[in-house]
TORKOL-27139 format. One line per 2 residues: number of its first residue (from 1); for each residue z, x, y of C-alpha. Coordinates in steps of 0.02 Angstrom, whole numbers. Each point is the difference from the previous one (the first is absolute). Layout:
# TORKOL-27139
NUM> Z:X:Y; ...
END
This chain:
# TORKOL-27139
1> 6422:130:6217; -34:-157:-83
3> -136:-103:134; -13:-202:-14
5> -167:-75:-13; 4:-34:190
7> 72:174:63; -168:76:-125
9> -115:-115:73; 45:61:176
11> 14:182:-49; -178:-2:-64
13> -86:-97:154; 102:143:107
15> -76:140:-98; -181:-88:-21
17> 7:2:196; 37:174:13
19> -138:50:-128; -117:-106:114
21> 57:86:127; -36:161:-74
23> -161:-6:-106; -165:-37:58
25> -24:-110:-148; -159:-1:-69
27> 41:-116:-160; 157:-74:-62
29> 42:-59:-179; 174:-95:-3
31> 118:116:50; -96:151:10
33> -89:45:150; -160:165:13
35> -46:87:136; -107:143:14
37> 77:164:92; -147:118:61
39> 21:160:120; -75:171:5
41> 67:68:-172; 7:-167:-105
43> -55:-162:-40; 104:-101:-122
45> 59:-178:-40; 179:-62:56
47> 78:-151:-136; 177:-83:63
49> 74:-103:-136; 141:-90:26
51> 78:-18:-219; 56:-165:-15
53> 145:11:-101; 88:141:101
55> 25:28:188; -132:140:10
57> -137:42:68; -127:111:-83
59> -113:118:107; -144:95:-109
61> -141:97:80; -160:56:-104
63> -190:61:17; -97:-137:84
65> -107:-13:-148; 136:-126:-76
67> -45:-116:125; -173:1:-46
69> -69:-171:-88; -9:93:-185
71> 197:48:37; 60:-179:83
73> 84:-77:-146; 51:171:-48
75> 87:31:170; 92:-152:-37
77> 60:47:-176; 58:179:78
79> 104:-75:115; 83:-135:-128
81> 25:114:-123; 88:133:114
83> 102:-148:62; 48:-18:-164
85> 28:176:-43; 98:36:158
87> -57:164:-5; -9:111:160
89> -109:146:26; -149:82:-59
91> -137:-127:-138; -146:26:-66
93> -129:-148:-39; -182:-15:-111
95> -99:-109:103; -141:-108:-58
97> -117:149:7; 77:116:-121
99> 63:107:154; 182:31:47
101> 72:-6:175; 185:0:70
103> 119:-63:92; 161:2:89
105> 148:-129:-16; 136:-24:75
107> 136:-153:24; 134:-75:113
109> 147:-133:28; -63:-158:53
111> 106:-29:163; 21:-114:152
113> 19:163:87; -171:78:-26
115> -108:23:141; -183:45:54
117> 54:164:32; 109:28:-158
119> -159:-67:-107; -126:105:101
121> 117:164:-29; 4:-38:-187
123> -198:-47:0; -29:183:82
125> 106:64:-103; -81:-44:-170
127> -175:43:73; 81:182:54
129> 56:4:-172; -166:-41:-65
131> -105:106:92; 104:154:-52
133> 5:-57:-179; -201:-41:3
135> -17:175:69; 83:84:-139
137> -77:-99:-138; -144:18:59
139> 6:183:7; 57:21:-159
141> 173:38:54; 117:-104:-101
143> 65:-21:-162; -98:-55:-146
145> 74:-182:3; 21:-40:190
147> 59:-191:-61; 168:-43:46
END
């Protein structure tokens, strides 16, 4: 579907509203929203980005250390790089202190039909996949190159 500037603006505004309603946003940089998810099993950072060049939303779930001050610039850089590459699945990144973390990424098309329930279901799915994968990766039950 071809978007006119006004229809894309309306689409972006609608999706921003849905994102804000779903996330407890702790930081925002342009159209990248950062939230922290914590439950009994995991403590992680969730980055939700709207990609400017395509009507796509990117959801990245990663270790909370990515949100640390020392890694803040890198966090947005990783989100931007993955958005350019448009690769979904598992990724790894080396941090400023030379430690490595894993992250999981999923995408969906932006739509005026996107609802709070749709995005919340996708966020839950991504966090669940991150929990499963993180458990496997940290126990050594993984291939030698887990990067998608």
